[in-house]
C-alpha positions, 0 to 999 in steps of 0.5 A: 472500472476494474475491480481490486485484485490485492490489498496492502494494509501499512503499519509505520514502525519507528524501527523495522525490525521487531515488525520483520521478526514478528510477522516473518518469523513469528507469524510465518508470513512469507516476504514478498517485496523488501524496498528497505524502508518498506517490506511487505508480507503475504497473509493469503491470496491477495491479502498483505500487510505492509511495515513502513518506516514511520519517517518513510516516503509516504507517512508521516505521523506518530507510531500507531497513527500512520496506517495506509491502506493500498488497493491494487487495480489494473486502472488507477486512472479510472479509479481516480476520474470515479473516485473524484466524482464521488460526493464527500470523497477528498483526494489528495493528489493526482496519480504518480510515479512513486519516486524510487519503487515501481508504483503508480497511484494516488492517494485520498482519505477514507471517513475515519481520516486514515489514508487509502492509496489506489496503486498499480505496480508497473515493474511486471515482476512485481506485479507477478508477485502481487497479482498470482493467486 
């Protein structure tokens, strides 16, 4: 099983514009991925904050409760198998291609009930943006 090389914490917003101004302009984090309903900003090498529409593809819940930690790895299937064999890990789905974006992933809940995603970018250009240090 490979070691993670990046992490993205997604925060849900009803309106992305205030978050875009805050993370992109106020804090000066560079925008590295714009999927329309999700924006990802680089905090530092390997660490990212993502803004996602509260009514988007993954998060459906009140703003402030829709946190998603995405951990980027090379072998999603190996992570799925490893975590699926551990006690007290509730895997929510089989690995799948997320519709409309170059991401192969699966989801599970952490002990606090927060959503965690193990993912791999399938598009070489997207992978390069997240994997270059």
